[in-house]
N, C-alpha and C positions, 0 to 999 in steps of 0.2 A: 160254722162260726167257731174259731178257736176259743176254748173255754176260758183261758187266762190271757189277759192282755197287759201290755205295759202302759201305765198312765204316765203322762208327761206334763201334768199341770204343776210343775215345780217352780216355775219362774226363775230358772237357773240360767247360766250362760249358754249360748249356742254351742260352744266347744264341749262343755260338759254333757249337754243333751246328745250331741252327735256321738260322742264316745259311749255313752250309756246305751243308746239305741243299737250301735254296732255290737256291743257286748250282749245285749238282749237277743238280737237275731242269732248270734253264735250259740247262745244258751238254748235256743229253740222257740223263742217267742215269734208268733206270726200274727199277732193282733196288737196294733199300736194305736192308742187313743190320743188325739190332739185337738186343739181349738185355736182359733186366731188369737184370742186373748192371752194364751200361754206363751206366745212368741216362739213356739217350738217347731212350727211347720217346716221352715227352711232347713234347719239342721237335720230333722228327720228325713226329709227328702234327699239330702246329701248322703246320709248314712245308708238309706235304702239303695240308692244308685250305686254307691261304692261297693256294698255287699253283693248286689246283683251282678255287677260287672266281674267281681272276683269269682263268683260262683260260675258265671258263664264261661270265663276263661278256663277255669278248672275242668269244666265239663266239655269244653270245646264248642260251646254254643253261645251265640249272641242273638238276643231277640227282645223286642220291646215289651213282650208280655211278662218278662221276668220282673220288670219294675213295678208291676201291679199285682204281685203275688201276696202282698200283705194286706190285712184288714185294717182300714183306717177310718176314723170318724172325725168330723170337724164341724164347726158351727158358724161359718160365715158365708158370704157369697161364694158359690161353689167354684167359680173360675179361679179365684185366688188360692184356695187350698190345692187345687190341681196343679197350678203353676209352681207354687212354693214346694210342693211335695214331689214335683217332677214326675207326675203320673198321668196316664191317659184317662183314668177314671178312678172313682172311689168305690170301695165295696160297700161302705155304709156311711150315710150322711145324716147327721142329726140336727134338729132344732135344739140349741143348747139351753135356752131359757125361754120362758113365756114373757119376756120383756124386750123392749127395744130402747136404745139410747140415742139421744140427739146427736147429729153430726158433730164431729170433733171431740167427742167424749170417749176416748179409748183407754183412759187410765182406769185400772182396776184396783180396788173395788170402786164401782161407780157411785158418785154422790147422788143423793135422792133427786136433786134438781135436774140431773141428766137423764132421768128415766122418761121415755116417751110412750105414747099409746102403741099397743101391739095388735096387729091385725092377723090373728092366727089363721083365719080362713084364707086370706091372701097369701100368707107365707106358705101354708101347706099346698096350695095350688101350685106355687112355684117349685116346691120340693117335688111334687108329683111330676112336673114337667122335666125336672132334672133327671128323674129316673126314666121317663119315656124317651129322653134324648140319649140315654146311655151314658150320661155323665156320672151316674152312680148306680150300682146294682140294687141297693136297698135304701130305704129312707126310714127314719125313726125320730124319736124325741128324747129329751133328757129333762129331768126335774119336773115331770108331769104327775100330778095327783090323779086319783081316780076321777074326780070331777072334771079335770081338764081333758083326760082321755075320753070320757063320755062325750064331751063337747066336740072333740076332734072327730070321733067316730060317727057323729051325727051328720057330717058333711063330707068326710073323706071318701074318695073313690079308690084310693090305695091306702089301706090301713098301715099304721106304723109297725115295722118289724120288731123294733126294740124300744124299750124305755129305760134309759140309764138314770139311776137314782142313787142317793146315799143309802147304803145298806151294809150292815154288819151286826154282830151279836148284840151290840148296844143300841141299835136302831133297826129292828127286825121287819117292820112294815108288813105284817101278816095279811091285812086286808088288801093292800095293793098287790101283794104277791098272788093272792087268790083271784083277784079281778083280772090281772094280766094273763094268768094261766087260762082263765075262762075265755079270753078273747084271742088267745094264740099269740100274745105279745111276749117276746123274750125280755127278761130283765137283765141288765148289766149293772153290777154293783160298783159304784165308785166309793172311795174311802172305806174299803173292806177291812182295813186295819185301823180305822179311825184316821185322823189327819195330823197327829202329832202337834208340834208347837205352832204350825201355821194357823190352825183353827183354834188353838188354845186348849186342846184336849188330848189326853192319852188314855181315854176311858177304856178302850179295847185292850191294849197291851198291859194295863195296870189292873184289870179286873181279876179278883181273887178266884172266882169260880172258873174262869177260863184258864187261869194258871194251874188249878187243880187238874183240869182235863189234860192240859199239855203235859204235866208231869207224869200222869198215869200212862200216857202213850209214848213218852220219851220224845215229844215234839215241842215246838215253840208255840206260843200263843198265836202269832200270825198264821202259822200252819193250821192250827185248830179253827181259826176264823175262816180261812180260805176253804178248808175241807167242809165246814158246815155249809157254806154257800154252795159249793159244788154238789153236795148231796141233796140240796134243795132244788137243783136244776138251774141255778143262777150262774150267769157268766160274770166274769170279774175283770175289772181294770185296776191293777194294783201298781202303785208308784214306788219304785225304788231304783236308785241309780248306783247302788252298791252291788258289785259283781256277785259276791257270795250270797247276799239276800235274794237277788234275782233267781239264783239257782234254787235256794231253799223254798221260794214261793212256788216253784214247779214240783216240789217233792211232796205232793199231797194225794197221789193216786194209788198208793200201795197199802193203804190202811183205812180203817173206818171208825166212825164215832159209834158209841153204844147208846142204848136206850137211856141209861143213866146220864150220859153226857148231854143228851137232848133235854132231859129234865133239868139239869143244871143251867143250860143255856136259856131255857124258858124263864129262869129266875133272875137272869142278868138285868140289872137296872137299865131302863131305857132313857136315852138322851140323844136328841137330834143335834148334830154338830152345826148344822146350818143355822140354828137359832142363835148361835153366838158368833158366826163367821161374818165375812164381809158382805153377805146378802141379807142380813137380819132385818134391814129396813123394808124388804119386800114382804109386807105383812100377809099378802094373800098367796104367797108362793106355793104353800102346801095345802091351802084351803082347810086348815085345821085337822087334816087327816094324819093318821099314824098307821 
């Protein structure tokens, strides 16, 4: 699994998304994260197809397998992501939330009255069937607490490969990290740099301790955050549509954090972005865990 992926939860125009994905592929990204609610699946599919065709022509090869060489995760009925993304299968398919919305309620953020009951056991059985049918190579979850993972593992015949959750130096989730490691579940961190003005917080990039670490290494605060996650064995979905920042986000592999850096990061004030974001009404989302 590629360590760093491109997040596309930006709710931007399809044209901007397609251009960004093409630039990301050229920069070296081979892990692209999407979901139906983002509205980014179709432009991602177009970008993948366009880049695959260009590569095939350059190499003198044309083959359908080239369109499925990127890692993609999505959170809706699997047939639609496959069609929109122009792929034969997905490499990774996730349950996005432990919630369901009533028919006709696709506006995000969802109003509280749109939330419906969620049958995790039934959903996971369908996910397992998708893998057995070859529609996805792996299945996983997103936004799952330890309690929710324990419930899932009590009946799953195929355990989740991945749990994608909010994680960065200002929300470190130590207990969840330890639990997932003990169960062989890979963590993918979303909002690894915080989420800026969309969630109403710049806690990561504005943190003074992280700024001190960045200055000492001649790096940026985002690079410090990404390097910290990488050294912990966490995979990353980082969103940027800026060409230069995409490249900078990949420049984390030729240096290391020190023991003193870790001591500073341990002192960073903790704050969950989701508590202020568009899902704050889901009171049991994280089961009170940190």
